C-alpha positions in Angstrom: 89.2 118.7 67.0 91.6 120.5 69.3 88.7 122.2 71.1 86.9 118.9 71.6 90.0 117.3 73.0 90.5 120.2 75.4 86.9 119.9 76.6 87.4 116.2 77.3 90.6 116.9 79.1 88.9 119.4 81.3 86.0 117.0 82.1 88.5 114.3 82.9 90.5 116.5 85.3 87.2 117.7 87.0 86.1 114.1 87.5 89.5 113.1 89.0 89.3 116.1 91.3 85.8 115.2 92.5 86.8 111.6 93.1 89.8 112.7 95.1 87.6 115.0 97.2 85.2 112.1 97.9 88.0 109.8 98.9 89.4 112.5 101.2 86.1 113.0 102.9 85.8 109.2 103.5 89.4 109.2 104.9 88.5 112.0 107.3 85.5 110.1 108.6 82.9 112.5 107.2 79.5 112.0 108.6 76.8 110.7 106.2 73.6 112.6 105.9 71.3 112.0 108.9 74.1 110.9 111.3 74.2 107.3 110.3 77.7 106.9 111.5 76.4 106.5 115.0 74.4 103.3 115.8 72.8 103.6 119.3 73.1 100.9 122.0 70.2 98.6 122.6 68.8 96.1 125.1 68.9 92.5 124.0 67.6 90.7 127.2 65.4 92.3 129.8 64.1 90.9 133.1 60.9 91.5 135.0 60.4 94.6 137.2 58.1 93.8 140.1 55.5 96.4 141.1 55.7 96.4 144.9 52.3 95.8 146.5 53.1 98.3 149.3 53.7 101.2 146.8 50.6 102.9 145.4 52.5 105.4 143.3 52.4 105.2 139.5 54.0 107.1 136.6 57.2 107.5 134.6 60.7 106.7 135.8 63.5 107.7 133.4 67.1 106.3 133.6 70.0 107.2 131.4 72.3 104.2 131.2 75.8 104.8 129.9 77.6 101.7 128.6 81.2 101.2 128.0 82.5 99.7 124.8 81.7 96.1 125.7 78.0 96.8 126.5 78.2 96.6 130.3 76.3 99.5 132.1 78.9 101.1 134.3 76.7 104.1 135.3 73.1 105.1 135.6 71.7 108.6 136.1 68.1 109.4 137.0 66.3 111.6 134.6 62.8 111.3 136.2 62.2 110.0 139.7 59.4 108.4 141.6 60.2 107.9 145.3 60.0 104.2 146.2 60.2 103.0 142.6 63.4 104.5 141.0 65.8 102.4 143.2 63.9 99.3 142.2 64.2 100.2 138.5 67.9 100.9 138.9 68.6 97.6 140.6 66.9 95.6 137.8 68.2 97.3 134.7 71.7 96.9 135.9 71.3 93.2 135.2 69.8 93.5 131.7 71.9 92.6 128.7 73.0 95.4 126.4 74.5 95.7 123.0 77.0 98.6 122.9 76.8 101.6 120.6 78.9 102.0 117.5 80.6 105.1 116.1 82.1 104.9 112.6 82.2 101.1 112.9 83.8 100.8 116.3 82.2 100.2 119.7 82.0 103.4 121.8 80.8 104.5 125.2 77.2 105.4 124.6 74.0 106.4 126.4 70.5 104.9 126.1 67.4 106.2 127.9 65.1 103.7 129.6 61.5 104.9 130.2 59.7 102.8 132.8 55.9 103.3 133.2 54.4 101.9 136.4 51.0 101.1 135.0 48.1 100.1 137.4 45.0 98.6 135.8 42.7 101.5 136.6 44.5 104.2 134.6 42.2 103.6 131.6 44.7 105.2 129.2 45.1 108.4 131.2 47.8 110.8 130.3 51.2 110.4 131.9 52.7 113.2 134.0 56.0 113.8 132.1 58.2 116.3 134.0 61.3 117.7 132.3 64.2 115.3 132.2 67.1 116.3 134.4 69.5 118.6 132.6 72.6 117.3 134.4 72.9 114.0 132.6 76.2 113.0 131.2 75.6 111.7 127.7 77.8 109.7 125.3 79.2 109.9 122.7 80.0 113.6 123.1 77.4 115.7 121.3 74.7 113.0 121.4 71.3 113.6 123.1 69.0 110.5 123.1 65.3 110.8 122.2 63.1 112.0 125.0 59.4 111.6 125.8 57.5 114.9 125.7 53.9 113.6 126.3 52.5 110.1 126.7 49.7 108.0 128.2 49.4 104.9 130.3 48.6 101.6 128.5 45.0 100.5 128.7 44.6 97.3 130.8 42.7 94.5 129.0 39.1 94.0 130.2 38.7 90.9 132.5 42.4 90.3 132.6 44.3 89.6 135.8 47.8 89.5 134.2 50.8 91.3 135.6 54.4 91.7 134.6 56.7 93.9 132.5 56.5 94.5 128.8 59.8 95.9 127.4 59.8 97.5 123.9 62.6 98.6 121.6 61.3 101.8 120.0 63.0 103.3 116.9 62.3 107.0 116.6 63.2 108.8 113.3 64.7 112.3 112.9 61.2 113.8 113.0 60.3 112.2 116.3 58.0 109.6 114.7 57.8 106.1 116.0 59.0 104.1 113.0 59.3 100.6 114.5 58.6 98.8 117.7 60.3 95.6 118.7 59.3 93.4 121.6 62.2 92.6 124.0 60.0 91.2 126.8 56.5 89.9 126.1 53.4 89.5 128.3 51.0 88.2 125.6 47.8 89.8 126.9 49.5 93.1 127.9 51.9 93.7 125.0 49.4 95.0 122.4 48.1 97.7 124.8 51.7 98.8 125.5 52.5 99.1 121.8 49.3 101.0 121.1 50.1 103.5 123.9 53.6 104.2 122.7 52.4 104.8 119.1 50.4 107.7 120.5 53.3 109.3 122.5 55.0 112.6 121.5 58.8 112.1 121.4 61.6 114.5 120.8 64.1 113.0 118.3 67.7 112.3 119.2 70.4 114.7 118.1 74.1 114.2 117.3 76.2 117.4 117.1 72.8 119.3 117.1 71.5 117.4 114.0 68.4 115.3 114.4 69.0 111.6 113.8 67.1 108.3 113.9 67.8 106.5 117.2 66.3 104.2 119.9 64.3 104.5 123.1 63.6 101.6 125.5 60.2 101.7 127.0 59.0 99.3 129.8 55.4 99.0 131.1 55.2 97.5 134.6 51.6 96.3 134.8 49.7 95.7 138.0 46.3 93.9 138.0 43.1 95.7 139.1 42.9 94.5 142.7 45.5 97.1 143.7 44.5 100.8 143.2 46.9 103.6 142.3 47.3 106.9 144.3 
């Protein structure tokens, strides 16, 4: 009887110690598995980006937009540049509406990458040229690196369509770089399905927080131009 009571006492003490350790970890803000304590920022409203008729260039522009705690974008840095198109993208995305990032339940300065594909009608799903992103970008929160495009393609333009405009997608990328979910922020009905299909075939490097791969978000915009204008 004495031995049984002793065993129960030891088990009780061990359970109490484990509970205390768990509470201590919570109090110290321990990070859950997979980096869930960071919720990335997002775009809630996106306006149109006009494809200038006088510019025949096409391809991928990447902007890193860093938001302060109330969701306003105080700074933009260029990750991938196309002369004649990057300033246009920068001037437009400044006026988009953003939801700020959250770290351990509180809003925080945070960075989101916006990938803008200038997509003429005659690309026929060709591969995109994806140069390395600039290594001088300042990213927030500290230790966070957003997901990044490694390889991709243009969206196929619908046969017999003359539509134009910008499709903006909210792309959730898991910790293995897989596209898990695509939400539509800005819709052009005849062009959106082709944009979604293209992104599902992209190769994307997952985001990391303190060098650990996590699920995060990437904003992808396709700026379509109808077939009466050729690309370079």
